[in-house]
N, C-alpha and C positions, 0 to 999 in steps of 0.2 A: 849284694846274695851271702858271699860268706858270714859277713859281720851280723845278715839279717838272723841266718841262721845257729850262730853261734849265740844270740841272744834269745831266745825261747823263751817263753816264762815255762814254769815250774821245771826248772832242768832238763828238758826236752831234748831228745836227740835228734835229727833226720831220720834215722832210722825207726824210731818213735811212731812220729809223725806217717811215712811209708803203712806200716803197720795197723793202724787207725785207721788210715784212705783204703787199705786192704780190706781190713773189718767192716767196716762202713760200705764199702759195696757188696762182699757177700750177702750182708745182711738185705740189703736194698735188693738185693738178685733176688733173696728168697721170698721178700712179702712181695716182689712182683710176679714171682711164678706161684706163690699160694693166692692172688689174687686173681691169676688166671686161672686156676684150677681149681678155683671153688666154685661149686654148683649153685649157680643163683635160680630160685624159685618163682618164675615166671607169672604163677597162679595168685599172687598177691593184689595185683593192678588190674587181670582179668576178673577178679571175683571179685574187686571194688566198685569197678564199672557193672557186674551184672545187680552188683546190691542197689547201686542206682537208677539201675534202670528198673528193677523190681519196687523202687520204691516208687518209682514216676506210673508205672502201670498200676499198683494199688492206690494214689493217691487221684489218678482218671478213674478208676473201677468206685471211688468214692463219693467223688465230684465230678460227672463227667460233665457239667455244663459251667463250670467252673473256669475260669481265663488265667492264666498266668500274667502278671504283666513283665514286660519286658525290662530288665536290669540293665543298665549300660556297662559294657565290656570294653570300652572305650572308643578310639576313633572310627574305628571299621563299622562296628554298631550304628554308630551317629550319621554317618555318610550313605550309611545303604538304608536307614529309616528315613534319611531328609529325600530320599531317590524315590521311597516307595518301591525299591527293589525287589524286595522281600513279599509282596503283597501282588506279584505277575501271573499271568496264571499256568507259567514254566515252572514254577515253587515246587509242585508234586515232583513233578518228572526230575527237576535237578535233585529233589532229596532223594529220588531212587538210584537215580547215578551216581552220588557219593556216597549212600550206603553199599551199594556194589563195591567202591573201591575202599570201603571200611569207616569212613567218615559218618556217624549216625548222628554226630550234636547239632544243636542248633547252631552253635558257633561255628562248624563246618561250613555250613551254606552261607554265612556270613562274610567268615574269611574268601569264599567262592566268589561272590559277588560282587566284594570290596577288589577282588584280584582282576577279576571281566573291564572294572570300571577306572581301574589306578593301572593296570597293564599297560595298556595301549598310550597312556599319557608318560607314563617310564619312560618305557622303550624308545616311543619317538624323541623324549626330549633330551634322551641319553644319546641317539643317532645322531640328532642335531648337534649336539656338542660335540662329539667326536668328527663329524663331516665340518661342520661350520670353522668350529674352535680350532679344534687341535687339526685338522686338514690331513686325516689320513687318509683321504682319499680324494685325489686331482683327476675331475674330472668334469661335465658339464654341469650347469646347473638346474637342468633338469632332470637329470639321472641322479644325481643329487638328493632332489626332491620325491626322487623315486622313490631309492633306497631309505629315505624318513617313512614314507609311508608304508614301504615294505616291514622296517620294523616295528610301526604302530600293529599294523595287522598279526606280525608275531605276539606281538603282545595280549591281544585279543584270543586269541586260540591257543596261547599257554597253558591258562588253568584247563581246558578243556584237553589238550596234552595228556599232561602232569594226571587229572584225574580218570582217563582211560588205559594209561601204562601202567596206575596202579592197582585199577580195576581187572584188568588184563594177568596180571602178577598174581593177586590175588584169585583169583578163577584159578589159573592154572595148577598152582597149591592145592587149591579143593580139591580138583579135577584129578589130581595123584592121589589123594587120601581119603576118596570119598569110599573109595573099596572097601579099607579097612578098617572104615566106621561103621559100612554097611552090613562088614561079619561080625562086628563086636554087637551089634543092635539085632541080629539075627540071634547071638549067644542071648542075648538079655532076653528077646522075644520067647526064645523056648526055655528059658527058667521061670517063665510065668510073670516078668514084669510087665506094668502098664507103659504106656509112649512115654507119660513124663517120666517115670523112673527109669525109663529105656536109655533117654534122651540125656538124663542128669546124669546116670552111670557112664555112658559114652562120651561124653565131654568130659568127665573128669580121667578117664583113661585115656585120651585122648592129647590131655594139654599140655606134657611134653614134647610130643614126637609132631602134631598135628595141631598148631594151634589156631589156623584162623578156622578151622572146619571144627574144634572144639568151642571156641567162641559164637558159631554162628549155631550150634546145637544148644548150647546153653542159653543163650540167651528166648533162642525158641523155645526150650522147657518153663523157662519164668515166664510167656507171653502164653504158652497153653496154663499156667494156674491162674490169669489174671483177666486175659482176653473174656468175651462173654461166650464169643464161640471157638469152637478149637480148629474151624476151618481157617479164621481168621488169623492163625501164629502161623499155623502151616503155608499160606499164601503168602504172608509177610517175609516168612524163608526163600519162596521161592522168587519172590522181589528180590532180597539181598544179593541171592545167588544165582544170577541170571543164565545157568546153563543147564545142558540137557539133562546132565545125572540127579541133579538136583528136581528139577522139576519133572523127572521121572519118579523121583521118590517122593516127592509132594504127592503126586496122584496115585501113588500107591498105596501112599497113609489115609487119604483123603478115600479111597473107592474101600480100604480095609476099615474104614469107621464106618462108612454107606454102609456095605452089604454086608457086614460081619464076616467078610473071608482069614482065613487065617492069617496072622502078621507075619508069623517067622517061615512062612512058605514063602510070601509073598516077597520078603526082603533077601530069601533067600536067590529067588529069581534074579530079582535085581541086582544082587552084588554079584552073580556069575554074568549077567550082559556087561558090569563096569568091568569085571576082569580080564573077561574077550575085547573089550572094547581100549582098554590099554594096552593089551597085548597085541592088538591089530593096529594101536597109533607109533608101538614102538617097530614093529615089524615092517612098518610104512618109513620110519627114519632112518631104518637100516639100509631099505632099498632106495632111497635118496643117497645115501654114503659115499658109494661111487660118482656119480654124477656131480657131491660136492667139492670130494676130494682132488675132484680132475684139475681145475684150475691150480689149486699149491701146489700140487704135483709137478704139472709142468713149468710153473715160476719158480721154486725155491729148491725140490728135492733133486731135479732134473741135469740142471746147471751144474750142481755141485756133483754129484755123480759122473758127468762128463768129465769135469774139472779131474776127478781124482783118479778115473778109467785113461783118461787120454791125457793128464796135465804129462808123465813122465816121459810116454812117447813123445811128446810134440819136447821138452827139454833136449831128450836125446837127440833128438831130429836137428836140433839145432848147436849143440853140441858140433855135430859130427857136419854141419855144414858151413860152422866158425873156421873149421880145419882145413 
């Protein structure tokens, strides 16, 4: 080792190596901190997606009877096409379910249907390999067969559970951001903007803080400009966001357009209701907190408290009894 350090190239010394390593570490730390603190603009991807959606709506409006040819996107599309899964009666319902989870492309439907077909086969084969080949479970043959069946059933329901969880997370985030969006819509309506311009402006303002609501409002603004009826765009928004707050907003906008009532006044009333509902939900969670904290208090806090309070006395008693 000493000989190696003495024969370093360019007449370098061990201290030079240490200084170079320290300098390199400092440079990497600066680069890592810069990458972590640099502000990424999330608008590029969403703007690209909205531009693609605008192009699709424009082509559909110009040539409504034109049928696009299916382009091969891999093995999943070929399997779904061979089994005619995309032509079932539940396709529209599945498309609405995927849209609620944030997956609006045709490829998402293909991946979902492919997962419904391949999922039980993959999980069943994996369970059979683990049970019969690796012998991770030693039990009766009938119970082993039951375990394989349970694994296959889990593979069937796994895509549904994943999509439902994504939809629930998305709706929860929209529920929290909807009052802020309604307040901005009230401000835009009082400023004299139309519904299209209002949604465009609110979507742009909420892009950094409430991304999901911004995406939905921007897509609705695009559909308002290209669909033949404005009611269709608002109905699509209610289908993609299946929650009472959005449905109330959509009904308010439809009634405002139909009867000519002031848009700002209707949105202000709806915004107040949304904020009161969010406050009531927070108070409900706070009221449930004592009951929820009872079990952790008994299991984790009280034993430690007993040890702290009674431990010294118990040690002193043991010392006195020993002598």
